[in-house]
C-alpha positions as CSV (number, residue, x, y, z in Angstrom):
1,X,-24.6,7.2,7.2
2,X,-24.4,10.9,7.6
3,X,-21.8,13.2,8.9
4,X,-18.1,13.7,8.3
5,X,-16.0,11.3,6.3
6,X,-14.7,9.9,9.6
7,X,-18.2,9.0,10.8
8,X,-19.0,7.4,7.5
9,X,-15.9,5.2,7.7
10,X,-16.7,4.3,11.3
11,X,-20.3,3.3,10.4
12,X,-19.2,1.0,7.6
13,X,-17.1,-1.6,9.4
14,X,-14.5,-3.4,7.2
15,X,-14.0,-1.7,3.8
16,X,-14.2,-3.6,0.6
17,X,-11.3,-3.0,-1.7
18,X,-13.4,-0.9,-4.0
19,X,-15.0,1.2,-1.3
20,X,-12.6,3.6,0.4
21,X,-13.5,6.3,2.9
22,X,-17.2,5.6,2.4
23,X,-17.3,7.5,-0.9
24,X,-14.5,7.2,-3.4
25,X,-13.8,3.9,-5.2
26,X,-10.3,2.7,-5.6
27,X,-9.7,3.4,-9.2
28,X,-7.1,1.7,-11.4
29,X,-4.6,3.9,-13.0
30,X,-5.3,4.7,-16.7
31,X,-3.0,5.4,-19.6
32,X,-3.4,8.4,-21.9
33,X,-6.1,6.7,-24.0
34,X,-8.2,5.9,-20.9
35,X,-7.4,2.2,-20.8
36,X,-6.9,0.6,-17.4
37,X,-3.2,0.3,-16.5
38,X,-3.8,-2.7,-14.3
39,X,-4.2,-5.2,-17.0
40,X,-1.6,-7.4,-18.6
41,X,2.1,-6.9,-18.6
42,X,2.3,-3.1,-19.3
43,X,0.5,0.1,-19.2
44,X,-2.9,-0.3,-20.8
45,X,-2.0,-3.7,-22.3
46,X,-5.0,-6.1,-22.3
47,X,-4.6,-9.5,-21.0
48,X,-3.9,-11.9,-23.8
49,X,-2.4,-15.2,-24.7
50,X,0.8,-14.3,-22.9
51,X,-0.9,-13.7,-19.5
52,X,-0.6,-16.6,-17.1
53,X,-3.1,-17.0,-14.2
54,X,-0.2,-18.2,-12.0
55,X,1.5,-14.8,-12.0
56,X,0.0,-11.8,-10.3
57,X,-1.8,-9.3,-12.5
58,X,0.0,-5.9,-12.6
59,X,-1.5,-2.6,-11.7
60,X,-1.6,0.3,-9.3
61,X,-4.3,1.4,-6.9
62,X,-4.7,4.3,-4.4
63,X,-6.6,4.0,-1.1
64,X,-7.2,7.4,0.5
65,X,-8.6,7.2,4.1
66,X,-9.1,9.7,7.0
67,X,-6.1,9.9,9.4
68,X,-7.9,8.0,12.2
69,X,-7.0,4.8,14.0
70,X,-9.9,2.9,12.4
71,X,-8.3,3.4,9.0
72,X,-5.4,1.1,9.9
73,X,-7.3,-2.2,9.8
74,X,-9.5,-1.0,7.0
75,X,-6.5,-0.2,4.8
76,X,-4.9,-3.5,5.6
77,X,-8.0,-5.4,4.6
78,X,-8.4,-3.4,1.4
79,X,-4.8,-4.1,0.4
80,X,-5.1,-7.8,1.3
81,X,-8.3,-8.1,-0.8
82,X,-6.6,-6.4,-3.7
83,X,-3.5,-8.6,-3.5
84,X,-5.7,-11.7,-3.5
85,X,-7.7,-10.3,-6.4
86,X,-4.4,-9.8,-8.3
87,X,-3.7,-13.5,-7.9
88,X,-1.5,-13.6,-4.8
89,X,-3.6,-16.2,-2.9
90,X,-1.2,-19.1,-3.7
91,X,0.9,-20.6,-1.0
92,X,4.1,-19.3,-2.6
93,X,2.9,-15.7,-2.0
94,X,1.9,-16.1,1.6
95,X,5.0,-14.8,3.2
96,X,5.1,-11.8,0.8
97,X,1.5,-11.0,1.5
98,X,2.0,-11.3,5.3
99,X,5.1,-9.0,5.0
100,X,3.2,-6.4,2.9
101,X,0.3,-6.4,5.3
102,X,2.6,-5.8,8.3
103,X,4.3,-3.0,6.4
104,X,1.0,-1.4,5.5
105,X,-0.2,-1.6,9.1
106,X,2.9,0.0,10.4
107,X,3.1,2.8,7.8
108,X,-0.6,3.7,8.1
109,X,-0.4,3.6,11.9
110,X,2.7,5.8,11.9
111,X,1.0,8.3,9.6
112,X,-2.2,8.3,11.7
113,X,-0.2,8.7,15.0
114,X,2.3,11.3,13.9
115,X,0.9,13.2,10.9
116,X,-2.9,13.5,11.6
117,X,-2.6,17.1,12.8
118,X,-1.2,18.3,9.5
119,X,-2.7,15.6,7.3
120,X,-6.4,14.8,7.8
121,X,-6.1,12.2,5.0
122,X,-3.5,9.4,4.4
123,X,-3.2,7.7,1.1
124,X,-1.9,4.2,0.6
125,X,-0.8,3.1,-2.9
126,X,-0.2,-0.5,-4.0
127,X,1.7,-1.2,-7.2
128,X,2.3,-4.6,-8.7
129,X,4.7,-4.4,-11.6
130,X,7.9,-5.9,-13.0
131,X,8.3,-8.7,-10.4
132,X,7.9,-6.3,-7.5
133,X,5.1,-5.1,-5.1
134,X,5.4,-1.6,-3.8
135,X,3.4,-0.2,-1.0
136,X,3.6,3.5,-0.1
137,X,1.8,5.7,2.4
138,X,1.6,9.4,1.8
139,X,0.6,12.1,4.3
140,X,0.8,15.9,4.3
141,X,3.2,16.3,7.2
142,X,6.6,17.5,6.1
143,X,8.5,15.9,9.0
144,X,10.8,13.2,7.6
145,X,11.3,10.4,10.1
146,X,14.8,9.2,10.7
147,X,14.0,5.7,11.8
148,X,14.6,4.2,8.4
149,X,18.2,5.5,8.5
150,X,19.0,5.4,12.2
151,X,20.5,2.9,14.6
152,X,18.6,0.5,16.8
153,X,19.5,2.4,20.0
154,X,16.6,4.9,19.5
155,X,13.6,4.5,21.7
156,X,11.1,5.8,19.1
157,X,10.5,4.8,15.6
158,X,10.2,1.0,16.2
159,X,7.5,0.6,13.7
160,X,9.6,2.0,10.9
161,X,12.6,0.0,12.1
162,X,10.4,-3.1,11.8
163,X,9.3,-2.0,8.3
164,X,13.0,-1.7,7.3
165,X,13.9,-5.0,8.8
166,X,11.1,-6.9,7.2
167,X,11.8,-5.2,3.9
168,X,15.5,-6.0,3.9
169,X,14.9,-9.6,5.0
170,X,12.6,-10.1,2.0
171,X,15.3,-8.8,-0.4
172,X,13.5,-5.4,-0.8
173,X,14.2,-1.8,-0.3
174,X,12.4,1.1,1.5
175,X,12.8,4.9,1.8
176,X,11.1,8.1,2.6
177,X,10.7,10.9,0.1
178,X,9.2,14.4,0.0
179,X,6.1,15.0,-2.1
180,X,5.7,18.0,-4.4
181,X,3.0,19.2,-2.1
182,X,5.4,19.4,0.9
183,X,4.4,16.2,2.6
184,X,6.1,12.8,2.5
185,X,5.7,9.3,1.2
186,X,7.2,6.3,2.9
187,X,7.5,3.3,0.6
188,X,8.7,-0.3,0.6
189,X,9.2,-2.5,-2.4
190,X,9.4,-6.3,-2.1
191,X,10.3,-8.8,-4.8
192,X,7.6,-11.3,-5.9
193,X,9.0,-14.8,-5.4
194,X,9.7,-16.7,-8.6
195,X,8.0,-19.9,-9.5
196,X,9.8,-23.0,-8.3
197,X,10.4,-24.1,-12.0
198,X,11.9,-20.6,-12.9
C-alpha cells in the first residue's frame, strides 16, 4: 500500500467506518473538555440511565475521501456501518437508512463528477441529533448547483432533484450553502421515525 491517497483507497477495497482514505480515522466530535460528543443525549453527556437502546445514539462524524469514483461506494458503506452502529438496524429505521444511503451516494457522486478539478477531497458528515439525521457533502468548488431550487424541465441535475424529492417525501429538508473556505456544502436532514407507542 504505497503511493498517493487515491492508490491507497483503491488498494483497500471497502472501507470500515473507522478507516477513511486509508489513513485518517473517523473521529467523533469532542466538546471543550475533550469528551466525545457522540454519547448520550447531548454534547459530551455520557450514556446513563436515561439512554434507551431502542433509540439511535447521537453524534457527528466526518468522512473525508479523495474525489474519485471509488469513493462513492466506500462512503456509502462507511455511513451505513455508522448508522447501524448508532442503533439504526431495527426495521422501523430501514426506510430512513435506505433514503440516507441514496442521498449520500447521489451527493458524493455529484461532488466527484462536478467538483473534482477544484476539490481533490470530498468530506461527508453524518450527524444524529434531536430526532433528526443530517448528511452533508462538502467540496472546495464554489459553483452552487441550481437543481435543488429549479424545475423538473432541466436536463441536468437529476441526482440533486432525486435528493430533493426523497428528502421532502421523508418529511425532511435540504439545501446548499457556501463554506467559509469558498466551497459548498449540500445537506439533507431527515426525521427519525418515532416509536409506534410514542
